[in-house]
C-alpha positions as CSV (number, residue, x, y, z in Angstrom):
1,X,43.6,-101.7,117.7
2,X,39.8,-101.1,118.0
3,X,40.1,-101.3,121.9
4,X,42.9,-98.7,121.8
5,X,40.9,-96.4,119.5
6,X,37.9,-96.7,121.8
7,X,40.0,-95.9,124.9
8,X,41.5,-92.9,123.1
9,X,38.0,-91.6,122.3
10,X,36.7,-92.1,125.8
11,X,39.7,-90.4,127.4
12,X,39.8,-87.4,125.0
13,X,37.8,-84.3,125.9
14,X,34.7,-83.8,123.8
15,X,35.1,-81.1,121.2
16,X,32.1,-78.8,121.0
17,X,30.5,-78.8,117.6
18,X,29.2,-75.2,117.9
19,X,30.3,-72.2,120.0
20,X,28.2,-71.2,122.9
21,X,28.1,-67.6,121.9
22,X,28.2,-65.6,118.7
23,X,29.1,-61.9,118.2
24,X,28.3,-60.2,114.9
25,X,30.0,-56.9,114.3
26,X,28.7,-54.7,111.4
27,X,30.6,-51.6,110.4
28,X,28.0,-49.7,108.5
29,X,29.7,-48.3,105.4
30,X,33.1,-49.8,106.5
31,X,35.0,-50.6,103.3
32,X,38.6,-51.4,103.0
33,X,39.3,-47.7,102.5
34,X,37.9,-46.9,105.9
35,X,40.0,-49.7,107.5
36,X,43.1,-48.4,105.8
37,X,42.4,-44.9,107.0
38,X,42.6,-46.2,110.5
39,X,45.8,-48.1,109.7
40,X,47.6,-45.1,108.2
41,X,46.6,-43.0,111.2
42,X,47.8,-45.5,113.7
43,X,51.1,-45.9,111.9
44,X,51.6,-42.1,111.8
45,X,50.6,-41.6,115.4
46,X,53.3,-44.0,116.7
47,X,51.1,-44.8,119.7
48,X,51.0,-48.2,121.5
49,X,47.5,-48.7,120.2
50,X,47.3,-51.9,118.2
51,X,45.4,-52.2,115.0
52,X,42.7,-54.7,115.8
53,X,42.1,-55.6,112.2
54,X,45.7,-56.9,112.2
55,X,44.7,-59.2,115.1
56,X,41.8,-60.4,113.1
57,X,44.2,-61.1,110.2
58,X,46.7,-62.9,112.3
59,X,44.4,-65.3,114.1
60,X,41.2,-65.2,112.2
61,X,40.1,-65.9,108.6
62,X,39.6,-63.2,106.1
63,X,37.0,-63.4,103.3
64,X,35.1,-60.9,101.2
65,X,31.4,-60.1,101.2
66,X,29.4,-58.9,98.2
67,X,26.5,-56.6,98.9
68,X,24.1,-56.4,96.0
69,X,20.4,-56.2,96.7
70,X,17.5,-57.7,94.8
71,X,17.5,-56.1,91.3
72,X,19.9,-53.5,92.6
73,X,23.7,-53.5,92.1
74,X,24.2,-51.0,94.9
75,X,22.4,-51.7,98.2
76,X,21.2,-49.5,100.9
77,X,21.7,-50.4,104.6
78,X,18.2,-51.8,105.0
79,X,18.5,-54.5,102.4
80,X,22.1,-55.1,103.3
81,X,21.3,-55.7,106.9
82,X,18.3,-57.8,106.0
83,X,20.5,-60.1,103.9
84,X,22.5,-60.8,107.1
85,X,19.4,-61.1,109.2
86,X,17.2,-63.4,107.1
87,X,19.5,-65.0,104.6
88,X,17.3,-64.1,101.6
89,X,17.5,-61.3,99.0
90,X,15.7,-58.1,99.9
91,X,14.9,-54.8,98.1
92,X,16.4,-51.5,99.1
93,X,14.4,-49.9,101.9
94,X,12.9,-53.1,103.2
95,X,13.7,-54.3,106.7
96,X,13.2,-58.0,107.8
97,X,11.4,-58.8,104.5
98,X,12.2,-61.0,101.6
99,X,12.1,-59.3,98.2
100,X,8.5,-60.4,97.7
101,X,7.4,-58.5,100.8
102,X,7.0,-61.5,103.1
103,X,8.4,-61.3,106.7
104,X,11.0,-63.9,107.6
105,X,12.6,-65.2,110.7
106,X,15.9,-63.6,111.7
107,X,19.1,-65.0,113.2
108,X,18.0,-63.5,116.5
109,X,14.6,-65.2,116.3
110,X,16.2,-68.6,115.8
111,X,19.0,-68.1,118.4
112,X,16.2,-67.2,120.9
113,X,14.3,-70.3,119.9
114,X,17.4,-72.4,120.8
115,X,17.5,-70.8,124.2
116,X,20.2,-68.3,123.6
117,X,19.9,-64.7,124.9
118,X,20.0,-62.1,122.2
119,X,21.0,-58.5,121.9
120,X,21.5,-55.6,119.5
121,X,23.4,-52.4,120.2
122,X,24.1,-49.4,117.9
123,X,25.3,-45.9,118.0
124,X,22.6,-44.8,115.6
125,X,19.0,-45.2,116.7
126,X,17.2,-48.5,117.4
127,X,14.7,-47.9,114.6
128,X,17.4,-47.2,112.1
129,X,17.9,-49.5,109.1
130,X,20.4,-52.0,110.4
131,X,18.8,-52.6,113.8
132,X,15.3,-52.7,112.2
133,X,16.4,-55.4,109.8
134,X,17.0,-57.7,112.8
135,X,14.2,-56.4,115.1
136,X,11.3,-55.6,112.8
137,X,9.5,-56.4,109.5
138,X,8.4,-53.4,107.5
139,X,8.2,-52.4,103.9
140,X,10.1,-49.2,104.5
141,X,12.9,-48.3,106.8
142,X,11.3,-44.9,107.1
143,X,8.4,-46.3,109.2
144,X,10.0,-45.6,112.5
145,X,6.8,-45.7,114.6
146,X,5.8,-49.0,113.1
147,X,9.3,-50.4,113.5
148,X,9.3,-49.3,117.2
149,X,6.1,-51.3,117.6
150,X,7.8,-54.4,116.2
151,X,10.8,-53.8,118.4
152,X,9.0,-54.1,121.7
153,X,7.4,-57.4,120.5
154,X,10.7,-58.8,119.1
155,X,11.6,-60.8,122.2
156,X,15.2,-59.6,122.0
157,X,16.8,-59.3,125.5
158,X,19.1,-56.3,125.2
159,X,18.5,-53.4,122.9
160,X,20.6,-50.3,123.4
161,X,20.7,-47.2,121.1
162,X,18.9,-43.9,120.6
163,X,15.5,-43.1,119.1
164,X,13.0,-42.7,121.9
165,X,10.8,-40.3,119.9
166,X,9.4,-43.3,117.9
167,X,8.2,-44.8,121.2
168,X,6.6,-41.8,123.0
169,X,3.0,-40.9,122.4
170,X,2.3,-37.7,120.4
171,X,0.9,-36.0,123.5
172,X,4.5,-35.4,124.8
173,X,4.7,-32.7,122.1
174,X,2.4,-30.7,124.3
175,X,4.5,-29.5,127.2
176,X,1.4,-28.8,129.3
177,X,0.2,-32.4,129.0
178,X,0.8,-34.8,131.9
179,X,2.5,-37.3,129.7
180,X,5.1,-34.7,128.8
181,X,5.7,-33.9,132.4
182,X,6.0,-37.6,133.3
183,X,8.7,-38.2,130.7
184,X,10.4,-34.9,131.4
185,X,11.1,-36.3,134.9
186,X,12.5,-39.6,133.4
187,X,14.6,-38.3,130.5
188,X,17.9,-36.3,131.2
189,X,17.3,-32.6,130.9
190,X,19.8,-32.2,128.0
191,X,17.6,-34.4,125.9
192,X,14.4,-33.0,124.2
193,X,11.2,-34.9,125.1
194,X,9.6,-35.3,121.7
195,X,7.5,-37.7,119.7
196,X,7.6,-38.7,116.0
197,X,4.4,-40.7,116.4
198,X,1.0,-39.6,114.9
199,X,-1.0,-41.6,117.5
200,X,-1.2,-41.8,121.3
201,X,0.4,-45.2,121.7
202,X,2.9,-45.1,124.5
203,X,5.3,-47.9,123.5
204,X,7.4,-47.3,126.6
205,X,4.5,-48.1,128.8
206,X,3.6,-51.1,126.6
207,X,7.2,-52.4,126.9
208,X,7.2,-52.0,130.6
209,X,3.8,-53.8,130.8
210,X,5.5,-56.7,128.9
211,X,8.2,-56.9,131.5
212,X,10.9,-54.9,129.6
213,X,13.0,-52.5,131.7
214,X,13.4,-49.2,129.9
215,X,16.3,-46.9,130.7
216,X,17.2,-43.4,129.4
217,X,20.7,-42.7,130.8
218,X,24.0,-44.3,131.7
219,X,23.6,-44.5,135.5
220,X,20.3,-46.4,135.2
221,X,21.8,-48.7,132.6
222,X,24.8,-49.3,134.8
223,X,22.5,-50.3,137.7
224,X,20.3,-52.6,135.6
225,X,20.6,-56.3,136.5
226,X,17.9,-58.1,134.7
227,X,16.6,-58.9,131.2
228,X,14.9,-57.9,129.0
229,X,16.1,-54.3,128.8
230,X,15.6,-51.5,126.3
231,X,17.9,-48.5,126.5
232,X,16.9,-45.4,124.5
233,X,19.5,-42.6,125.1
234,X,18.5,-39.8,122.7
235,X,15.3,-38.6,120.9
236,X,16.8,-39.7,117.5
237,X,20.4,-40.5,116.9
238,X,23.0,-41.0,119.5
239,X,25.8,-38.4,119.8
240,X,28.9,-38.8,117.6
241,X,32.3,-39.1,119.3
242,X,33.0,-35.4,118.9
243,X,29.7,-34.3,120.3
244,X,29.6,-37.0,123.0
245,X,33.0,-36.0,124.4
246,X,31.6,-32.5,125.1
247,X,28.7,-34.0,127.0
248,X,30.5,-36.4,129.4
249,X,30.0,-33.9,132.2
250,X,26.2,-33.9,131.8
251,X,24.4,-35.6,134.6
252,X,23.0,-38.1,134.0
253,X,24.7,-38.6,130.7
254,X,24.1,-41.2,127.9
255,X,26.4,-44.2,127.8
256,X,29.2,-44.5,125.3
257,X,29.3,-47.2,122.7
258,X,32.0,-48.8,124.8
259,X,29.9,-48.8,127.9
260,X,26.8,-50.2,126.0
261,X,29.0,-53.1,124.7
262,X,30.4,-54.0,128.1
263,X,27.0,-53.9,129.7
264,X,25.4,-56.0,127.0
265,X,28.1,-58.7,127.3
266,X,27.8,-58.8,131.1
267,X,24.0,-59.2,131.0
268,X,23.9,-61.7,128.1
269,X,26.8,-63.9,129.3
270,X,24.8,-65.1,132.3
271,X,22.7,-67.5,130.1
272,X,24.3,-71.0,130.3
273,X,22.9,-71.6,126.9
274,X,24.8,-68.8,125.4
275,X,24.0,-65.6,123.5
276,X,23.9,-63.9,120.1
277,X,24.9,-60.2,120.1
278,X,24.9,-57.8,117.1
279,X,27.1,-54.7,117.5
280,X,26.6,-52.0,114.8
281,X,29.0,-49.2,114.3
282,X,26.5,-47.1,112.3
283,X,28.1,-43.7,112.3
284,X,31.0,-44.9,110.1
285,X,28.4,-44.7,107.3
286,X,27.2,-41.3,108.3
287,X,30.7,-39.8,108.4
288,X,31.3,-41.3,104.9
289,X,28.0,-40.0,103.6
290,X,29.1,-36.6,104.8
291,X,32.5,-37.0,103.2
292,X,33.8,-35.9,106.6
293,X,37.3,-37.3,107.1
294,X,37.9,-36.2,110.7
295,X,34.5,-37.5,111.8
296,X,35.2,-40.8,110.0
297,X,38.6,-41.1,111.6
298,X,37.1,-40.7,115.1
299,X,34.5,-43.4,114.3
300,X,37.2,-45.8,113.1
301,X,39.4,-45.1,116.2
302,X,36.3,-45.8,118.4
303,X,35.6,-49.0,116.5
304,X,39.2,-50.1,116.9
305,X,39.0,-49.6,120.7
306,X,35.8,-51.6,121.1
307,X,37.0,-54.3,118.7
308,X,40.0,-54.7,121.1
309,X,37.7,-55.4,124.0
310,X,35.6,-57.8,121.9
311,X,38.6,-59.8,120.7
312,X,40.0,-59.9,124.3
313,X,36.7,-61.2,125.5
314,X,36.5,-63.9,122.8
315,X,40.1,-65.0,123.5
316,X,39.4,-65.3,127.2
317,X,36.1,-67.1,126.8
318,X,37.2,-69.7,124.3
319,X,33.6,-70.6,123.4
320,X,32.6,-67.6,121.3
321,X,32.8,-66.9,117.6
322,X,33.2,-63.4,116.4
323,X,32.3,-62.3,112.9
324,X,33.4,-58.8,111.8
325,X,31.9,-57.4,108.6
326,X,30.3,-54.5,106.8
327,X,27.0,-54.1,105.0
328,X,28.6,-52.0,102.2
329,X,31.1,-49.2,101.5
330,X,30.1,-45.6,101.7
331,X,31.5,-42.5,100.0
332,X,34.0,-44.0,97.6
333,X,36.9,-42.8,99.8
334,X,40.2,-43.0,98.1
335,X,43.9,-42.1,98.6
336,X,45.4,-40.9,95.3
337,X,48.3,-38.8,94.1
338,X,48.1,-35.2,92.8
339,X,50.2,-32.4,91.4
340,X,49.8,-30.2,94.4
341,X,52.5,-29.8,97.1
342,X,55.1,-32.0,95.3
343,X,58.1,-32.7,97.5
344,X,61.4,-31.2,96.5
345,X,64.1,-33.3,94.9
346,X,66.8,-35.0,97.0
347,X,69.8,-37.3,96.5
348,X,69.7,-41.1,96.8
349,X,72.8,-43.1,96.3
350,X,74.5,-40.1,94.7
351,X,71.7,-39.7,92.2
352,X,69.1,-37.0,92.1
353,X,65.6,-38.2,92.8
354,X,62.8,-35.9,91.8
355,X,59.2,-36.7,92.7
356,X,56.7,-36.0,90.0
357,X,53.6,-36.1,92.1
358,X,52.4,-35.9,95.7
359,X,51.6,-39.4,96.7
360,X,50.6,-38.7,100.3
361,X,52.2,-39.7,103.6
362,X,50.6,-41.3,106.6
363,X,51.5,-38.4,108.8
364,X,49.0,-36.2,106.9
365,X,46.3,-37.9,108.8
366,X,47.5,-36.5,112.1
367,X,46.1,-33.2,110.9
368,X,42.6,-34.7,110.6
369,X,42.7,-36.0,114.2
370,X,42.6,-32.3,115.1
371,X,39.3,-31.6,113.5
372,X,37.1,-30.2,116.3
373,X,33.6,-30.5,114.9
374,X,31.9,-32.4,112.1
375,X,30.9,-30.6,108.9
376,X,27.2,-31.1,109.7
377,X,27.6,-29.1,112.9
378,X,29.2,-26.3,111.0
379,X,26.3,-26.2,108.6
380,X,23.7,-26.3,111.4
381,X,25.4,-23.4,113.2
382,X,25.6,-21.4,110.0
383,X,21.9,-21.9,109.3
384,X,21.1,-20.9,112.8
385,X,22.4,-17.4,112.1
386,X,20.1,-14.6,111.1
387,X,19.6,-14.5,107.4
388,X,21.5,-11.3,107.1
389,X,24.5,-12.9,108.8
390,X,24.8,-15.8,106.5
391,X,27.7,-14.4,104.6
392,X,31.0,-15.8,103.3
393,X,33.0,-14.4,106.2
394,X,30.8,-16.1,108.8
395,X,31.2,-19.4,106.9
396,X,34.9,-18.9,106.7
397,X,35.2,-18.4,110.5
398,X,33.1,-21.4,111.3
399,X,35.1,-23.7,109.0
400,X,38.5,-22.3,110.1
401,X,37.6,-22.7,113.8
402,X,36.5,-26.3,113.3
403,X,38.9,-27.8,110.6
404,X,42.6,-28.3,110.6
405,X,42.9,-26.2,107.4
406,X,42.1,-22.6,106.5
407,X,39.8,-21.8,103.7
408,X,39.7,-18.6,101.7
409,X,36.9,-16.1,101.3
410,X,36.3,-17.3,97.7
411,X,36.0,-20.9,99.0
412,X,33.6,-19.8,101.7
413,X,31.5,-18.0,99.1
414,X,31.3,-21.3,97.1
415,X,30.1,-23.1,100.2
416,X,27.4,-20.5,100.9
417,X,26.2,-20.8,97.3
418,X,25.6,-24.6,97.8
419,X,23.1,-23.7,100.4
420,X,21.2,-21.4,98.2
421,X,18.0,-23.2,97.1
422,X,17.2,-20.7,94.3
423,X,17.6,-23.4,91.7
424,X,19.9,-25.9,90.1
425,X,21.8,-23.3,88.0
426,X,24.2,-22.7,90.9
427,X,25.0,-26.4,91.1
428,X,25.5,-26.7,87.3
429,X,27.9,-23.7,87.5
430,X,29.9,-25.6,90.1
431,X,30.4,-28.6,87.9
432,X,33.7,-27.1,86.8
433,X,34.7,-27.5,90.5
434,X,33.1,-30.8,91.2
435,X,31.6,-33.0,88.5
436,X,30.1,-35.4,91.0
437,X,27.5,-33.1,92.6
438,X,24.7,-35.2,91.1
439,X,25.8,-38.1,93.4
440,X,24.9,-36.0,96.5
441,X,21.3,-37.0,96.6
442,X,20.0,-35.3,99.7
443,X,19.7,-31.7,98.5
444,X,21.6,-28.9,100.1
445,X,23.0,-30.8,103.1
446,X,24.9,-33.5,101.2
447,X,25.9,-31.1,98.4
448,X,27.3,-28.7,100.9
449,X,29.2,-31.4,102.7
450,X,30.6,-32.8,99.5
451,X,31.9,-29.4,98.4
452,X,33.2,-28.7,102.0
453,X,35.2,-32.0,101.7
454,X,36.7,-30.9,98.4
455,X,37.6,-27.5,99.7
456,X,39.2,-28.6,102.9
457,X,41.0,-31.5,101.2
458,X,42.4,-29.4,98.4
459,X,46.0,-29.9,99.6
460,X,45.7,-33.6,100.4
461,X,45.8,-36.5,98.0
462,X,42.5,-37.8,99.4
463,X,39.3,-38.0,97.3
464,X,35.6,-38.9,97.8
465,X,33.7,-40.4,94.9
466,X,30.1,-40.0,96.1
467,X,27.8,-39.0,99.0
468,X,26.1,-42.4,98.8
469,X,27.1,-46.1,98.7
470,X,29.3,-48.1,96.4
471,X,29.0,-51.7,95.3
472,X,32.5,-52.7,96.3
473,X,32.8,-56.1,98.2
474,X,33.8,-55.5,101.8
475,X,36.3,-57.3,104.0
476,X,35.0,-59.8,106.6
477,X,36.7,-61.9,109.3
478,X,35.6,-64.9,111.3
479,X,37.5,-65.2,114.5
480,X,37.6,-67.2,117.7
481,X,36.0,-70.6,117.6
482,X,38.4,-72.8,115.6
483,X,35.9,-74.8,113.5
484,X,33.8,-71.8,112.5
485,X,36.2,-70.7,109.7
486,X,35.3,-73.7,107.5
487,X,32.0,-72.1,106.5
488,X,33.5,-68.8,105.2
489,X,35.8,-68.5,102.2
490,X,36.4,-66.5,99.0
491,X,33.7,-64.0,98.0
492,X,30.3,-64.7,99.7
493,X,27.1,-62.7,99.4
494,X,25.7,-61.4,102.6
495,X,22.9,-63.9,102.4
496,X,25.6,-66.7,102.3
497,X,27.2,-65.2,105.3
498,X,23.9,-65.6,107.1
499,X,23.8,-69.3,106.2
500,X,27.4,-69.7,107.3
501,X,26.5,-68.3,110.7
502,X,23.6,-70.8,110.9
503,X,26.0,-73.7,110.2
504,X,28.4,-72.4,112.9
505,X,25.6,-72.4,115.5
506,X,23.7,-75.4,114.0
507,X,20.5,-73.3,113.9
């Protein structure tokens, strides 16, 4: 019997203990509500497009992730991402630091130590909270110049996003200076050459001196063939889907999130020791902060498209684990029922059925796919008008040209009033319309967008609870490598998810 067992062990193929590669996907602000928004839309559209979260359900393992920060029920993105990155509790605003302010090694640091290639891509900016949590160690997420300095010393092989203004010396703000002229030749003409630094450090040059290739557009990224590489495709944040679609004819243009993902995979997969890639869909969070349903829907559709490619890649490779999660939920999005637009009665089985409320149908979301511009763009265009032109009729036209609904002059007047910074009295007056204005923390911008959402959604049973984050646990999935699922179950804090990843990779 022992001889037979020994022969069986010798003849059986060895089963790898750990996957060669790991892909961590973070949907910033992506709660279950955002995922259900995508599902309802796909159901209504009757397209052949598959819901990739269903694929994760069918062949992966679902668990929940709680998001609290140190001494804080509701986290921000900095602490939330830091929990994933270092596996220790952090405070809101900190990146790459434990709650006591000490810097800690990240998953990418230890993956690199094991010989794996590493990467981070985001459709925000590379110095934003989530990338910074994995690439830097600073007391405040607002310290973009300092975060940029950490980034070029991080040792990460592929970093693709926006945010070059934190890397350029302040001398580029003088268009007569030679440094400005140098970067004006390198950066696509549609992008402003500007710096957010207060010193003359040129982090682009420092990165290049350290052997990092720096690219500013899609053609140069597409031609890149070596690591390490830093792609910075906008002064601050990358374009959203709505804006980006209008700029595809620019030459040279910025890469899409899809293109950045494909390029990162192709470069990282060359390492025989494997890779660890983090992919952040950061503008889900922004859309939800803005209470902007059409913008959010576009972001979720894009996320679904790229998830399809990642899942296909994992299934073909057979030696990669994929973890899809979120750092928190944003906006308190909800589908409800209301007393507006109640459907007429009809007969069922020879009996009259009379609806009492409007409970919402999936087809209503087809309207919001028609939204042409995000609310923030409407606000910016309104504020660009001469002061005398900033009237209700101008606001009404901007909203009605951009949104799938038509607002009234009275509603446009309400929107204009939210921009008036003459005092809080106007906001208190509007509490009869929206009792949650206090939750829109960022002055006129978020208050305007919160009221815009309520005005444009008046005939839809869809509500927003806040312009900030909520503390709801978020859905997470582990997918791909069969043995990886044993380390994830039930409700796990984000720090525990970190340690689960370590166990999967034996870091």
